[in-house]
N, C-alpha and C positions, 0 to 999 in steps of 0.2 A: 256460240253458247253465249246465255245472259247474263248480263255482269254481274248480276246479283250471285251467282259462287261464285265469283273472282274474287279473293282473301289474300291481302299483298301482295298481288298479282301472280299465286295461283290458284288452278282450280281444284272448287272442292264438291263441281256436283251438286250431288243430293245432298249432303251432308254440309255446305253451308249455311243452311233453316237452323243448323242446332245447334252453331256456335252462343258459349252465353252463360248466365248461370238458369237454369229450370228451379223450379221453388214446390213441393204440393207437402199437404197437408189431410189427405181423405187417405190415407193407405191403410189396410187391416192385414194381418196376419195372421195369418189361419192356421192350427199345426193341429194334430190329432191327436188326440188321449184319451184311453184306454175305456174314462167316463164321455166321454164329448170327440167337445176341441177346447181349444184356446182361442181368443183372440187377442190379439198385443193392438189396438191404433197405434199409426205412425207417421213420422211426416220427414220428408226426403229431399237435399238440394244434389244436384247434378251442374255439377260445371262443364264444357266443352271449347276446347282451346284452340284455333288453329295451330298448327306447331310447324309449317312448311311442308317438303318434298322429298321422300329419300326413295334413290332407286335399290330394284330389288335380281339382285343374278348381274346387274349391270346391263338392264334390260328395260327391266320394269318399270316405271315412272306411278311414283306410288304418292298420294296427294294426305295427309295423316291431319286428323284431331285424336288429343289426349283430354281421356274423359275422368272426371275425378265422380263419384256417386260416394256418397255420408246417407245412413238409414236411422236415424232413434224412438225407441219408447215416445209417444207424448207422456207414457205413466211416469218417469221419472227422468227424462230428457236421453235417456247412453243411446248411445251408439251402438246399432247391431249387428251391421252391417256397414263395413269401409273396402269400395273398390276402384282402383283405379286400371286403365287398360285407352289399349287404342282403335280408334275404329279408322278402316284404310277409302278408298277412293282409285278406280283406275278406270281412266278418260279414257284409252286403246281399242278396252275393249268395245262391243257394241255400239250397245245400251251402257255405256260404264258399269262399274264391279264396288259396290260395296263389302270387302272384307276387317271384319271383328276377332 
């Protein structure tokens, strides 16, 4: 395993490159309307944090990233999507497996 996939002694495999804060300001929310469509430009920030490893059923070791995504409309800076979740990686499978 490449050293770049190890954080604080834990192998995160392909998830390691996500760790950090990502920002984008070119999003377009498109919603169908009876008269056509409504378009709202937005910007977003997503934070990925390496939080360690966990045991699943006392057999499976998973490396875990926590993410927090916030999406806001450009027109009024109001948040219209706020999500937190976890991505997990299982290094013991043949090619590794990502769970979301």
